[in-house]
TORLO-540281 format. One record per atom (N, C-alpha, C, O, CB): x, y, z negated. Coordinates in steps of 0.2 Angstrom, whole numbers, padded with zeros to 4 digits, always signed. Glycine has a CB too. Example, Ala and Ser with C-alpha at 12.3 -4.5 7.8 and 13.67 -1.06 7.14 Angstrom:
TORLO-540281
+0066-0028-0039
+0062-0022-0039
+0066-0016-0039
+0071-0017-0042
+0057-0022-0045
+0064-0011-0035
+0068-0005-0036
+0064+0000-0039
+0067+0006-0040
+0070-0003-0029
//
This chain:
TORLO-540281
+0086+0069+0058
+0091+0069+0063
+0093+0062+0064
+0095+0058+0060
+0097+0073+0062
+0094+0059+0071
+0096+0053+0072
+0103+0052+0070
+0105+0046+0069
+0095+0051+0080
+0107+0058+0070
+0114+0057+0068
+0115+0054+0060
+0120+0051+0059
+0117+0064+0068
+0110+0056+0056
+0110+0053+0049
+0110+0046+0049
+0114+0043+0045
+0104+0056+0045
+0106+0043+0053
+0105+0035+0054
+0112+0033+0056
+0115+0028+0053
+0100+0033+0058
+0114+0035+0062
+0121+0033+0065
+0126+0034+0060
+0130+0029+0059
+0122+0037+0071
+0127+0039+0056
+0132+0040+0052
+0132+0036+0046
+0137+0033+0044
+0132+0048+0049
+0126+0034+0043
+0125+0030+0038
+0128+0023+0039
+0131+0019+0035
+0118+0030+0035
+0126+0020+0045
+0128+0013+0047
+0135+0013+0048
+0138+0008+0047
+0124+0011+0053
+0138+0018+0051
+0145+0019+0052
+0149+0018+0045
+0154+0015+0044
+0147+0025+0056
+0146+0022+0040
+0149+0022+0034
+0149+0015+0030
+0154+0013+0027
+0145+0027+0029
+0143+0012+0030
+0143+0006+0027
+0147+0000+0031
+0150-0004+0028
+0135+0003+0027
+0147+0001+0037
+0152-0004+0041
+0159-0003+0039
+0163-0007+0039
+0151-0003+0049
+0161+0004+0039
+0168+0005+0037
+0169+0003+0030
+0175+0001+0028
+0169+0013+0037
+0164+0002+0025
+0165-0001+0019
+0165-0008+0019
+0165-0011+0013
+0160+0002+0014
+0164-0011+0025
+0163-0019+0025
+0157-0022+0022
+0157-0027+0020
+0169-0021+0022
+0152-0018+0023
+0145-0021+0020
+0139-0019+0024
+0140-0014+0028
+0144-0018+0012
+0134-0023+0023
+0128-0021+0026
+0124-0015+0022
+0125-0015+0016
+0123-0027+0026
+0120-0012+0026
+0116-0006+0023
+0110-0009+0019
+0107-0014+0022
+0114-0001+0028
+0108-0006+0014
+0102-0008+0011
+0096-0003+0013
+0097+0003+0011
+0103-0009+0003
+0091-0006+0016
+0086-0001+0018
+0080-0003+0013
+0077-0008+0014
+0084-0003+0026
+0078+0002+0009
+0073+0001+0004
+0066+0004+0007
+0066+0010+0009
+0075+0004-0002
+0061+0000+0007
+0054+0002+0009
+0050+0003+0003
+0049-0001-0002
+0051-0003+0013
+0046+0009+0003
+0041+0010-0002
+0035+0013+0002
+0036+0016+0007
+0044+0015-0008
+0030+0013-0001
+0024+0016+0002
+0023+0023-0001
+0022+0024-0007
+0017+0012+0000
+0022+0028+0003
+0021+0035+0001
+0015+0035-0002
+0009+0033+0000
+0021+0039+0007
+0015+0039-0008
+0009+0040-0012
+0007+0034-0017
+0002+0035-0020
+0003+0041-0008
+0011+0029-0017
+0009+0023-0022
+0013+0024-0028
+0019+0024-0028
+0011+0017-0018
+0010+0024-0034
+0003+0024-0035
+0000+0030-0035
-0007+0031-0035
+0002+0020-0042
+0004+0036-0035
+0001+0043-0035
+0007+0047-0032
+0013+0045-0031
-0001+0045-0041
+0005+0053-0029
+0010+0057-0026
+0016+0059-0030
+0022+0058-0028
+0007+0063-0024
+0015+0060-0036
+0021+0063-0040
+0026+0057-0042
+0032+0057-0042
+0019+0066-0047
+0023+0051-0044
+0027+0045-0045
+0031+0043-0039
+0036+0041-0039
+0023+0040-0048
+0027+0043-0033
+0030+0040-0027
+0036+0045-0025
+0041+0042-0023
+0025+0041-0022
+0035+0051-0026
+0041+0056-0025
+0047+0054-0030
+0053+0055-0028
+0039+0063-0025
+0045+0053-0036
+0050+0052-0041
+0054+0045-0039
+0060+0045-0040
+0047+0051-0048
+0051+0040-0037
+0054+0034-0034
+0058+0036-0028
+0064+0033-0028
+0049+0029-0033
+0056+0039-0024
+0059+0041-0018
+0066+0044-0019
+0071+0043-0017
+0055+0045-0013
+0065+0049-0024
+0071+0053-0026
+0077+0049-0029
+0082+0051-0029
+0069+0059-0030
+0074+0044-0033
+0079+0040-0037
+0082+0034-0033
+0087+0031-0035
+0075+0037-0042
+0079+0032-0027
+0082+0027-0023
+0089+0027-0021
+0093+0022-0022
+0078+0026-0017
+0092+0033-0018
+0099+0033-0016
+0104+0031-0022
+0108+0028-0021
+0100+0039-0013
+0103+0034-0028
+0107+0033-0033
+0107+0026-0036
+0112+0023-0038
+0105+0037-0039
+0101+0022-0034
+0100+0015-0036
+0104+0011-0031
+0105+0005-0033
+0093+0013-0037
+0106+0013-0025
+0109+0009-0021
+0106+0008-0014
+0109+0005-0009
+0110+0002-0023
+0101+0012-0012
+0097+0012-0006
+0101+0016-0001
+0103+0022-0003
+0090+0014-0006
+0103+0014+0005
+0107+0017+0010
+0103+0021+0014
+0104+0027+0017
+0112+0013+0013
+0097+0018+0016
+0092+0021+0020
+0085+0020+0017
+0084+0015+0013
+0092+0019+0027
+0080+0024+0018
+0073+0023+0015
+0068+0022+0021
+0068+0027+0026
+0072+0029+0011
+0064+0017+0021
+0058+0017+0025
+0052+0019+0021
+0051+0016+0015
+0057+0010+0028
+0049+0024+0023
+0043+0027+0019
+0037+0025+0023
+0036+0027+0028
+0044+0034+0018
+0033+0021+0020
+0027+0019+0023
+0021+0024+0023
+0020+0028+0019
+0024+0013+0019
+0018+0024+0029
+0012+0029+0030
+0006+0025+0029
+0004+0021+0033
+0013+0032+0037
+0003+0026+0023
-0003+0022+0022
-0009+0022+0027
-0010+0027+0030
-0006+0024+0015
-0011+0016+0029
-0016+0015+0034
-0021+0010+0032
-0020+0005+0028
-0013+0014+0041
-0028+0011+0034
-0033+0006+0032
-0033-0001+0035
-0036-0005+0032
-0039+0010+0033
-0029-0001+0041
-0029-0008+0044
-0022-0010+0046
-0020-0010+0052
-0034-0007+0050
-0018-0011+0041
-0011-0013+0042
-0009-0020+0044
-0008-0024+0040
-0006-0011+0036
-0010-0021+0051
-0010-0028+0053
-0004-0032+0052
-0004-0038+0052
-0012-0028+0060
+0002-0029+0052
+0008-0032+0051
+0010-0033+0044
+0015-0036+0042
+0014-0029+0055
+0006-0030+0039
+0009-0030+0032
+0005-0036+0028
-0001-0038+0029
+0007-0024+0029
+0009-0039+0024
+0006-0044+0019
+0002-0041+0014
+0002-0035+0013
+0012-0048+0017
+0000-0045+0009
-0005-0043+0004
-0002-0038-0001
-0005-0033-0003
-0007-0049+0000
+0005-0038-0002
+0008-0033-0007
+0008-0026-0004
+0006-0022-0007
+0015-0036-0009
+0010-0026+0003
+0011-0019+0006
+0004-0017+0007
+0002-0011+0007
+0015-0020+0012
-0001-0021+0009
-0008-0019+0010
-0011-0016+0004
-0014-0011+0004
-0012-0025+0012
-0010-0019-0002
-0012-0017-0008
-0009-0010-0010
-0012-0005-0013
-0011-0022-0014
-0002-0009-0008
+0001-0003-0010
-0002+0003-0006
-0003+0008-0008
+0008-0003-0008
-0004+0001+0001
-0007+0006+0005
-0014+0008+0003
-0016+0014+0003
-0007+0004+0012
-0018+0003+0000
-0024+0005-0003
-0024+0009-0009
-0028+0014-0010
-0028-0002-0004
-0019+0008-0013
-0018+0012-0019
-0016+0019-0017
-0019+0024-0020
-0012+0009-0024
-0012+0020-0012
-0010+0026-0010
-0016+0030-0007
-0017+0036-0009
-0004+0026-0005
-0020+0027-0003
-0026+0030+0000
-0031+0032-0005
-0034+0037-0005
-0029+0025+0005
-0032+0028-0010
-0036+0029-0016
-0034+0035-0020
-0038+0039-0022
-0037+0023-0020
-0028+0036-0020
-0025+0042-0024
-0025+0048-0020
-0023+0053-0022
-0018+0040-0026
-0027+0048-0013
-0028+0054-0009
-0022+0055-0005
-0021+0060-0002
-0028+0059-0014
-0017+0050-0004
-0012+0051+0001
-0014+0052+0008
-0018+0048+0010
-0007+0045+0000
-0011+0057+0011
-0013+0058+0018
-0006+0058+0022
-0001+0058+0019
-0017+0065+0019
-0007+0058+0029
-0001+0059+0033
+0003+0066+0032
+0009+0066+0031
-0002+0058+0040
-0001+0071+0031
+0002+0078+0029
+0005+0078+0023
+0011+0081+0022
-0004+0083+0029
+0002+0074+0018
+0005+0074+0011
+0012+0070+0012
+0017+0071+0008
+0001+0070+0006
+0012+0065+0016
+0018+0061+0017
+0024+0065+0020
+0030+0064+0017
+0017+0055+0021
+0022+0069+0024
+0027+0074+0027
+0030+0079+0022
+0036+0081+0022
+0024+0077+0033
+0025+0081+0018
+0027+0086+0012
+0032+0082+0007
+0036+0085+0005
+0021+0089+0009
+0030+0076+0006
+0035+0072+0002
+0042+0071+0005
+0047+0072+0001
+0032+0065+0001
+0042+0070+0011
+0049+0070+0014
+0052+0077+0014
+0058+0077+0012
+0048+0068+0022
+0049+0082+0015
+0052+0089+0014
+0054+0090+0007
+0060+0093+0006
+0047+0094+0016
+0051+0088+0002
+0053+0089-0005
+0059+0085-0006
+0064+0087-0010
+0047+0087-0010
+0059+0079-0004
+0065+0074-0005
+0071+0078-0001
+0077+0078-0004
+0064+0067-0002
+0070+0080+0005
+0076+0083+0009
+0078+0089+0006
+0084+0091+0007
+0073+0084+0016
+0075+0093+0002
+0077+0099-0001
+0083+0097-0006
+0087+0101-0008
+0071+0102-0005
+0083+0091-0009
+0088+0089-0014
+0093+0084-0011
+0098+0083-0013
+0084+0085-0019
+0091+0081-0005
+0096+0076-0002
+0096+0077+0005
+0091+0075+0009
+0093+0068-0004
+0102+0079+0008
+0103+0080+0015
+0106+0075+0019
+0107+0075+0025
+0107+0087+0016
+0107+0069+0015
+0111+0064+0018
+0108+0057+0020
+0109+0054+0025
+0117+0063+0014
+0103+0055+0015
+0100+0049+0015
+0095+0049+0021
+0090+0053+0021
+0097+0047+0009
+0096+0044+0026
+0091+0044+0031
+0084+0042+0029
+0083+0037+0025
+0093+0039+0037
+0079+0045+0032
+0072+0042+0030
+0068+0041+0037
+0068+0045+0042
+0068+0048+0027
+0066+0035+0037
+0062+0032+0043
+0055+0031+0041
+0053+0028+0036
+0065+0026+0046
+0050+0034+0044
+0043+0033+0043
+0041+0027+0046
+0042+0026+0052
+0039+0039+0045
+0037+0022+0043
+0035+0016+0046
+0027+0016+0045
+0024+0017+0039
+0038+0010+0042
+0024+0014+0050
+0017+0013+0050
+0014+0012+0057
+0017+0008+0061
+0014+0019+0047
+0008+0015+0058
+0004+0013+0064
+0002+0019+0067
+0002+0025+0065
-0003+0009+0061
+0000+0018+0074
-0001+0024+0078
-0007+0028+0076
-0007+0034+0078
-0001+0022+0085
-0012+0025+0074
-0019+0028+0073
-0018+0035+0069
-0021+0040+0072
-0024+0024+0070
-0015+0035+0063
-0015+0041+0060
-0011+0047+0063
-0013+0053+0063
-0012+0040+0053
-0006+0045+0067
-0002+0049+0071
-0006+0052+0077
-0006+0058+0078
+0004+0046+0074
-0010+0048+0080
-0014+0050+0086
-0020+0055+0083
-0021+0060+0086
-0018+0044+0089
-0023+0053+0077
-0028+0058+0074
-0025+0064+0073
-0028+0070+0074
-0031+0054+0068
-0019+0064+0070
-0015+0071+0068
-0013+0075+0074
-0013+0081+0074
-0009+0069+0064
-0012+0071+0080
-0009+0074+0086
-0002+0073+0086
+0002+0074+0082
-0010+0082+0086
+0000+0069+0092
+0007+0067+0093
+0012+0073+0092
+0017+0073+0089
+0008+0063+0099
+0011+0078+0096
+0015+0084+0096
+0016+0087+0090
+0021+0088+0087
+0013+0089+0102
+0010+0089+0086
+0011+0092+0080
+0015+0087+0075
+0019+0090+0071
+0004+0094+0077
+0013+0081+0075
+0016+0076+0071
+0024+0076+0071
+0027+0076+0067
+0013+0069+0072
+0026+0076+0078
+0033+0075+0079
+0037+0082+0077
+0042+0082+0074
+0034+0074+0086
+0033+0087+0078
+0036+0094+0076
+0037+0094+0069
+0042+0097+0066
+0032+0099+0079
+0031+0092+0065
+0031+0093+0058
+0036+0088+0055
+0039+0089+0050
+0024+0092+0055
+0036+0082+0058
+0041+0077+0055
+0048+0079+0055
+0052+0078+0051
+0040+0070+0059
+0050+0082+0061
+0057+0084+0062
+0058+0090+0057
+0064+0090+0054
+0058+0086+0069
+0054+0094+0056
+0055+0100+0052
+0055+0097+0045
+0059+0100+0041
+0049+0105+0052
+0052+0092+0043
+0052+0090+0036
+0058+0086+0034
+0060+0085+0029
+0046+0085+0035
+0062+0084+0040
+0068+0080+0038
+0068+0072+0040
+0072+0069+0037
+0070+0081+0032
+0062+0070+0043
+0062+0063+0045
+0067+0062+0051
+0069+0066+0055
+0055+0062+0048
+0070+0056+0050
+0075+0054+0055
+0073+0049+0060
+0076+0049+0066
+0081+0051+0051
+0068+0045+0059
+0066+0040+0064
+0059+0038+0062
+0056+0039+0057
+0071+0035+0064
+0056+0034+0067
+0050+0031+0066
+0050+0023+0068
+0053+0021+0072
+0045+0034+0071
+0046+0020+0064
+0044+0013+0066
+0037+0012+0066
+0033+0013+0061
+0047+0008+0061
+0034+0012+0072
+0027+0011+0073
+0025+0005+0077
+0026+0004+0083
+0024+0018+0078
+0023+0000+0073
+0023-0007+0074
+0018-0009+0080
+0019-0014+0083
+0021-0011+0069
+0013-0004+0081
+0008-0006+0086
+0009-0002+0093
+0004+0000+0096
+0001-0005+0083
+0015+0001+0094
+0017+0004+0100
+0022+0000+0104
+0028+0001+0103
+0019+0012+0099
+0019-0004+0108
+0024-0008+0112
+0028-0005+0118
+0026+0001+0119
+0020-0014+0115
+0033-0007+0120
+0037-0004+0126
+0033-0002+0131
+0034+0003+0135
+0042-0008+0128
+0027-0005+0133
+0023-0003+0139
+0019+0003+0138
+0017+0006+0142
+0018-0009+0140
+0019+0006+0131
+0016+0012+0130
+0021+0017+0127
+0020+0022+0123
+0011+0011+0124
+0027+0017+0130
+0033+0021+0128
+0031+0029+0129
+0033+0033+0125
+0039+0020+0131
+0027+0030+0134
+0025+0037+0135
+0021+0040+0130
+0021+0046+0129
+0021+0038+0142
+0017+0036+0126
+0013+0038+0121
+0017+0042+0115
+0015+0047+0113
+0008+0033+0118
+0022+0038+0113
+0025+0041+0107
+0033+0040+0107
+0036+0044+0105
+0023+0037+0101
+0035+0034+0109
+0042+0033+0109
+0046+0038+0113
+0051+0041+0110
+0044+0026+0112
+0045+0040+0119
+0049+0045+0123
+0048+0052+0120
+0053+0055+0120
+0047+0044+0130
+0042+0054+0118
+0041+0060+0115
+0045+0061+0109
+0048+0066+0107
+0034+0062+0114
+0045+0055+0105
+0049+0056+0098
+0056+0056+0100
+0060+0061+0096
+0048+0049+0094
+0059+0053+0104
+0066+0053+0106
+0068+0060+0109
+0073+0063+0107
+0068+0048+0111
+0063+0063+0113
+0064+0070+0115
+0064+0075+0110
+0068+0080+0110
+0059+0072+0120
+0060+0074+0104
+0060+0078+0098
+0066+0077+0094
+0067+0081+0089
+0054+0077+0095
+0070+0072+0095
+0076+0071+0091
+0075+0066+0085
+0079+0066+0081
+0078+0078+0088
+0070+0062+0086
+0069+0057+0081
+0070+0050+0084
+0069+0049+0090
+0061+0057+0079
+0074+0046+0080
+0075+0039+0083
+0068+0035+0083
+0064+0036+0079
+0080+0035+0078
+0068+0031+0088
+0062+0026+0088
+0064+0019+0088
+0068+0016+0092
+0058+0027+0095
+0063+0016+0082
+0066+0010+0080
+0061+0004+0082
+0055+0004+0080
+0067+0009+0072
+0064+0000+0086
+0060-0006+0089
+0061-0012+0084
+0066-0013+0080
+0062-0008+0096
+0056-0016+0084
+0056-0023+0081
+0057-0028+0086
+0054-0029+0091
+0049-0024+0077
+0061-0033+0084
+0062-0039+0088
+0060-0045+0083
+0061-0044+0077
+0069-0040+0091
+0058-0051+0086
+0056-0056+0081
+0059-0063+0084
+0062-0063+0089
+0048-0057+0081
+0058-0068+0080
+0060-0074+0083
+0057-0077+0089
+0060-0081+0093
+0059-0080+0077
+0051-0074+0091
+0048-0075+0097
+0050-0071+0103
+0047-0071+0108
+0041-0076+0096
+0054-0066+0102
+0056-0061+0107
+0062-0065+0111
+0067-0065+0109
+0059-0055+0104
+0060-0067+0117
+0064-0071+0121
+0069-0067+0126
+0068-0061+0126
+0060-0076+0125
+0073-0070+0129
+0078-0067+0134
+0074-0062+0139
+0077-0057+0141
+0082-0071+0137
+0068-0064+0141
+0065-0060+0146
+0062-0054+0143
+0061-0049+0146
+0059-0065+0149
+0060-0054+0137
+0056-0049+0133
+0061-0044+0130
+0060-0038+0130
+0052-0051+0128
+0067-0046+0128
+0072-0042+0124
+0074-0036+0128
+0074-0031+0125
+0078-0046+0123
+0075-0036+0134
+0077-0030+0138
+0072-0024+0137
+0074-0018+0136
+0079-0031+0145
+0066-0026+0138
+0060-0021+0137
+0060-0018+0130
+0059-0012+0129
+0054-0024+0139
+0061-0022+0125
+0061-0020+0118
+0067-0015+0117
+0066-0010+0113
+0062-0026+0113
+0073-0017+0120
+0079-0013+0118
+0079-0006+0123
+0083-0002+0121
+0085-0017+0120
+0075-0006+0128
+0076-0001+0133
+0077+0006+0130
+0081+0010+0132
+0071-0001+0138
+0072+0008+0126
+0071+0015+0124
+0072+0015+0116
+0071+0020+0113
+0065+0018+0125
+0075+0009+0113
+0076+0009+0106
+0082+0014+0104
+0086+0015+0108
+0077+0002+0104
+0081+0016+0098
+0087+0020+0095
+0087+0020+0088
+0082+0017+0085
+0086+0028+0098
+0092+0022+0085
+0093+0022+0077
+0096+0015+0075
+0102+0015+0074
+0087+0023+0074
+0092+0010+0075
+0094+0003+0074
+0088-0001+0076
+0083+0001+0078
+0096+0002+0066
+0090-0008+0077
+0085-0012+0079
+0083-0016+0072
+0087-0018+0068
+0087-0017+0084
+0076-0017+0071
+0073-0020+0065
+0072-0027+0068
+0067-0028+0072
+0067-0017+0063
+0076-0032+0065
+0074-0039+0067
+0070-0042+0062
+0072-0043+0056
+0081-0043+0068
+0064-0044+0064
+0059-0048+0059
+0061-0055+0059
+0061-0059+0063
+0052-0047+0062
+0063-0057+0053
+0067-0063+0052
+0062-0069+0052
+0065-0075+0053
+0070-0063+0045
+0056-0068+0051
+0051-0074+0051
+0045-0072+0056
+0044-0066+0057
+0049-0075+0044
+0041-0077+0057
+0035-0076+0061
+0029-0075+0055
+0029-0080+0051
+0033-0081+0066
+0026-0070+0056
+0021-0069+0050
+0021-0062+0048
+0024-0057+0051
+0022-0073+0045
+0018-0060+0042
+0017-0054+0039
+0023-0053+0034
+0026-0057+0032
+0010-0052+0036
+0024-0046+0032
+0028-0045+0027
+0027-0048+0021
+0022-0050+0019
+0028-0037+0026
+0033-0050+0017
+0032-0054+0011
+0030-0061+0011
+0029-0064+0006
+0027-0050+0007
+0031-0064+0017
+0029-0071+0018
+0035-0075+0016
+0039-0074+0012
+0027-0072+0025
+0036-0080+0020
+0041-0085+0019
+0048-0082+0019
+0049-0077+0022
+0041-0091+0024
+0053-0085+0015
+0060-0083+0015
+0063-0084+0022
+0062-0090+0025
+0064-0086+0009
+0068-0080+0024
+0071-0081+0030
+0077-0086+0030
+0080-0087+0024
+0074-0074+0033
+0079-0089+0035
+0084-0094+0035
+0090-0090+0038
+0090-0088+0044
+0083-0100+0040
+0095-0089+0034
+0101-0085+0035
+0105-0087+0041
+0107-0083+0046
+0106-0084+0029
+0105-0094+0042
+0109-0096+0048
+0105-0095+0054
+0108-0093+0059
+0110-0104+0047
+0099-0096+0054
+0095-0094+0060
+0095-0087+0062
+0095-0085+0068
+0088-0097+0059
+0095-0083+0057
+0095-0076+0057
+0102-0074+0060
+0102-0069+0065
+0094-0072+0051
+0107-0077+0058
+0114-0075+0060
+0114-0077+0068
+0117-0073+0071
+0119-0079+0057
+0112-0082+0070
+0112-0084+0077
+0108-0079+0081
+0110-0077+0087
+0109-0091+0078
+0102-0077+0079
+0098-0072+0082
+0102-0065+0083
+0102-0062+0088
+0091-0071+0079
+0105-0063+0077
+0108-0057+0077
+0114-0057+0082
+0115-0052+0086
+0111-0055+0070
+0118-0062+0083
+0123-0063+0088
+0120-0062+0095
+0123-0059+0099
+0127-0070+0087
+0115-0066+0096
+0112-0066+0103
+0110-0058+0104
+0111-0056+0110
+0106-0070+0103
+0107-0055+0100
+0104-0048+0101
+0110-0043+0102
+0110-0039+0106
+0099-0046+0096
+0115-0044+0098
+0121-0040+0099
+0124-0040+0105
+0128-0035+0107
+0126-0041+0093
+0123-0045+0109
+0126-0045+0116
+0123-0041+0121
+0125-0039+0126
+0126-0053+0118
+0117-0038+0118
+0113-0034+0123
+0112-0027+0121
+0110-0023+0124
+0106-0037+0123
+0114-0025+0115
+0114-0018+0112
+0119-0017+0107
+0122-0021+0104
+0107-0018+0109
+0121-0010+0108
+0126-0008+0103
+0123-0005+0096
+0127-0004+0091
+0130-0002+0106
+0116-0006+0096
+0113-0003+0090
+0114-0008+0084
+0115-0014+0085
+0105-0003+0091
+0115-0005+0078
+0115-0009+0072
+0109-0013+0071
+0103-0011+0074
+0116-0005+0065
+0109-0019+0068
+0103-0023+0067
+0102-0024+0060
+0106-0027+0056
+0104-0030+0071
+0096-0022+0058
+0094-0023+0051
+0088-0028+0051
+0084-0028+0055
+0091-0016+0048
+0089-0033+0046
+0084-0038+0046
+0080-0038+0040
+0082-0036+0034
+0088-0045+0045
+0073-0039+0041
+0068-0038+0036
+0063-0044+0036
+0063-0048+0040
+0065-0031+0036
+0058-0043+0032
+0052-0048+0031
+0055-0054+0027
+0059-0058+0029
+0049-0050+0038
+0053-0055+0021
+0054-0061+0017
+0060-0061+0013
+0062-0066+0009
+0055-0067+0022
+0064-0055+0013
+0070-0054+0008
+0067-0053+0001
+0064-0047+0000
+0075-0049+0011
+0068-0057-0004
+0064-0057-0010
+0069-0056-0016
+0066-0053-0021
+0060-0063-0011
+0075-0057-0015
+0079-0057-0021
+0087-0055-0019
+0088-0055-0013
+0079-0063-0026
+0091-0055-0024
+0098-0053-0023
+0101-0058-0019
+0105-0057-0015
+0102-0052-0029
+0099-0065-0020
+0102-0070-0017
+0101-0070-0009
+0105-0071-0005
+0100-0077-0020
+0094-0069-0008
+0092-0069-0001
+0095-0063+0003
+0097-0063+0009
+0085-0070+0000
+0095-0057-0001
+0098-0051+0002
+0105-0052+0004
+0108-0050+0009
+0097-0045-0003
+0109-0055-0001
+0116-0056+0000
+0117-0061+0006
+0122-0060+0010
+0119-0059-0006
+0113-0066+0007
+0114-0071+0013
+0113-0067+0019
+0116-0068+0024
+0109-0076+0012
+0108-0063+0020
+0106-0059+0026
+0112-0054+0027
+0114-0052+0033
+0099-0056+0026
+0114-0051+0022
+0119-0046+0022
+0126-0048+0025
+0129-0045+0028
+0121-0043+0015
+0127-0055+0025
+0133-0058+0027
+0132-0059+0035
+0137-0060+0038
+0134-0065+0024
+0126-0058+0038
+0126-0059+0045
+0122-0053+0049
+0122-0053+0055
+0121-0065+0046
+0121-0048+0045
+0117-0042+0049
+0121-0036+0046
+0125-0035+0042
+0110-0042+0047
+0119-0030+0050
+0121-0024+0048
+0117-0020+0043
+0120-0016+0040
+0121-0019+0054
+0111-0023+0042
+0107-0020+0036
+0102-0025+0034
+0100-0030+0038
+0104-0014+0039
+0099-0024+0028
+0094-0028+0025
+0089-0024+0023
+0090-0019+0019
+0097-0032+0019
+0083-0025+0025
+0077-0022+0024
+0073-0025+0018
+0071-0031+0019
+0072-0020+0030
+0071-0022+0013
+0068-0025+0007
+0062-0020+0006
+0062-0014+0005
+0072-0026+0001
+0056-0024+0006
+0050-0020+0004
+0045-0023+0000
+0043-0019-0005
+0046-0018+0011
+0042-0029+0001
+0037-0031-0003
+0039-0032-0010
+0035-0031-0015
+0035-0038+0000
+0045-0034-0012
+0047-0035-0019
+0047-0028-0022
+0046-0027-0028
+0054-0038-0019
+0048-0022-0019
+0048-0016-0022
+0041-0013-0023
+0040-0010-0028
+0052-0011-0017
+0037-0014-0018
+0030-0012-0019
+0026-0017-0025
+0022-0014-0028
+0026-0012-0013
+0029-0023-0025
+0026-0027-0031
+0029-0025-0037
+0025-0025-0043
+0028-0034-0030
+0035-0022-0037
+0038-0019-0044
+0033-0013-0046
+0032-0012-0052
+0045-0017-0043
+0031-0009-0041
+0026-0004-0043
+0020-0007-0046
+0018-0005-0052
+0024+0000-0037
+0017-0012-0043
+0011-0015-0045
+0011-0018-0052
+0007-0016-0056
+0008-0020-0040
+0016-0021-0053
+0017-0025-0060
+0019-0020-0065
+0018-0022-0071
+0022-0030-0059
+0021-0014-0064
+0022-0009-0069
+0016-0005-0071
+0017-0001-0076
+0028-0005-0066
+0011-0005-0067
+0005-0001-0068
+0001-0002-0075
+0001-0008-0077
+0000-0001-0062
-0002+0003-0078
-0006+0002-0084
-0013+0004-0082
-0014+0010-0081
-0003+0006-0089
-0017-0001-0081
-0024+0000-0079
-0024+0004-0073
-0029+0008-0072
-0028+0004-0085
-0020+0002-0068
-0020+0004-0061
-0016+0011-0061
-0016+0013-0055
-0027+0005-0059
-0014+0014-0066
-0010+0020-0066
-0003+0019-0067
-0001+0014-0070
-0013+0025-0070
+0001+0024-0065
+0008+0024-0066
+0010+0024-0074
+0006+0027-0077
+0012+0029-0063
+0015+0020-0075
+0017+0020-0082
+0024+0023-0083
+0027+0024-0078
+0017+0013-0085
+0027+0023-0089
+0033+0026-0090
+0038+0021-0087
+0044+0023-0086
+0035+0027-0097
+0036+0015-0085
+0041+0010-0083
+0041+0010-0075
+0045+0006-0072
+0039+0003-0086
+0037+0013-0072
+0036+0012-0065
+0042+0014-0061
+0044+0010-0057
+0030+0016-0062
+0045+0020-0062
+0051+0022-0058
+0056+0017-0059
+0060+0015-0054
+0053+0029-0059
+0058+0015-0065
+0063+0011-0067
+0062+0004-0064
+0067+0000-0063
+0064+0011-0074
+0056+0002-0064
+0055-0005-0061
+0057-0006-0054
+0060-0011-0052
+0047-0007-0062
+0056+0000-0050
+0058-0001-0043
+0065+0000-0042
+0069-0003-0039
+0054+0005-0039
+0068+0005-0046
+0075+0007-0045
+0079+0001-0048
+0085+0000-0046
+0077+0013-0049
+0077-0002-0053
+0081-0008-0056
+0081-0014-0051
+0086-0017-0051
+0077-0010-0062
+0076-0015-0047
+0076-0020-0042
+0080-0018-0037
+0084-0022-0034
+0069-0021-0040
+0080-0012-0035
+0085-0010-0029
+0092-0010-0032
+0096-0013-0028
+0084-0002-0027
+0094-0009-0038
+0100-0009-0040
+0103-0016-0040
+0109-0018-0038
+0101-0006-0047
+0099-0021-0042
+0100-0028-0042
+0102-0031-0035
+0106-0034-0034
+0095-0032-0045
+0097-0029-0030
+0098-0031-0023
+0105-0028-0020
+0109-0031-0017
+0092-0028-0019
+0106-0021-0022
+0112-0018-0019
+0118-0022-0022
+0123-0023-0019
+0112-0011-0021
+0118-0023-0029
+0124-0027-0032
+0125-0033-0029
+0131-0035-0027
+0123-0027-0039
+0120-0037-0027
+0120-0044-0024
+0123-0043-0017
+0128-0047-0015
+0114-0047-0024
+0121-0038-0013
+0124-0037-0007
+0131-0035-0007
+0135-0037-0003
+0120-0032-0003
+0133-0031-0011
+0140-0028-0012
+0145-0034-0014
+0150-0034-0012
+0140-0022-0016
+0142-0038-0018
+0146-0044-0021
+0147-0049-0015
+0153-0051-0014
+0142-0048-0026
+0142-0049-0010
+0143-0053-0004
+0149-0051+0000
+0153-0054+0003
+0137-0054-0001
+0149-0044+0001
+0154-0041+0005
+0161-0042+0003
+0165-0042+0006
+0152-0033+0006
+0161-0042-0004
+0168-0043-0007
+0170-0050-0006
+0176-0051-0005
+0168-0041-0015
+0166-0055-0006
+0167-0062-0005
+0169-0063+0002
+0174-0067+0003
+0162-0066-0007
+0166-0059+0007
+0168-0060+0014
+0174-0056+0016
+0177-0058+0021
+0162-0058+0018
+0176-0052+0012
+0182-0048+0014
+0189-0052+0014
+0194-0049+0016
+0183-0042+0009
//
């Protein structure tokens, strides 16, 4: 439900802090471990979860997320399995928003209408589909919104004043501001520049703005948390999965490696909110 996203951002704003949006790849390194990580994220400090839908040609993703997607595909993860994963999570957690992030091709192959119906039934709250521009809103964005799912748009440092209205026109849930030009996990963002961009965009939309790409540690997360409504962290979490593996398979340390990183990031962001209060 889009209401879950709206409610969560209102809650974090009322607490005087930015929301932590944690990204993991569904099925990485295997279905059972991935679900265990997902189920542990809220207690570790994640306010919202972005769940990656593995795809063979993830053009916006850096090496870490690409590798996570390949591990998931090798382990047999499918779009249908990802929806089942959300349903299993939702059976235990009715409050934490889940946004599916990925590319249009798997959705198109599955069928747009069946996908939206099944995603809604599973408990998905929104979609980020990076290769569906506003010019193609009829393909997925508008049907998703009609089905009750938020369609979250991305804005970048190159999104100028002429382009921004089109990006915002049918956006819902929150706006994802890509803090750098490039792929996920690349250079670190400049907090001052991000803050200026967030202020500029906020003049055009009431949506919360979450900032991602390049947030690598508690310090950078805290810096972005000071100027945005949310901070998206992904590459460092999928790297935590990778470095915990034993001969390519999940180890007893895998879940804790991810949740430990989330806990550190959340603590850094909350410490920033206290300093700013």
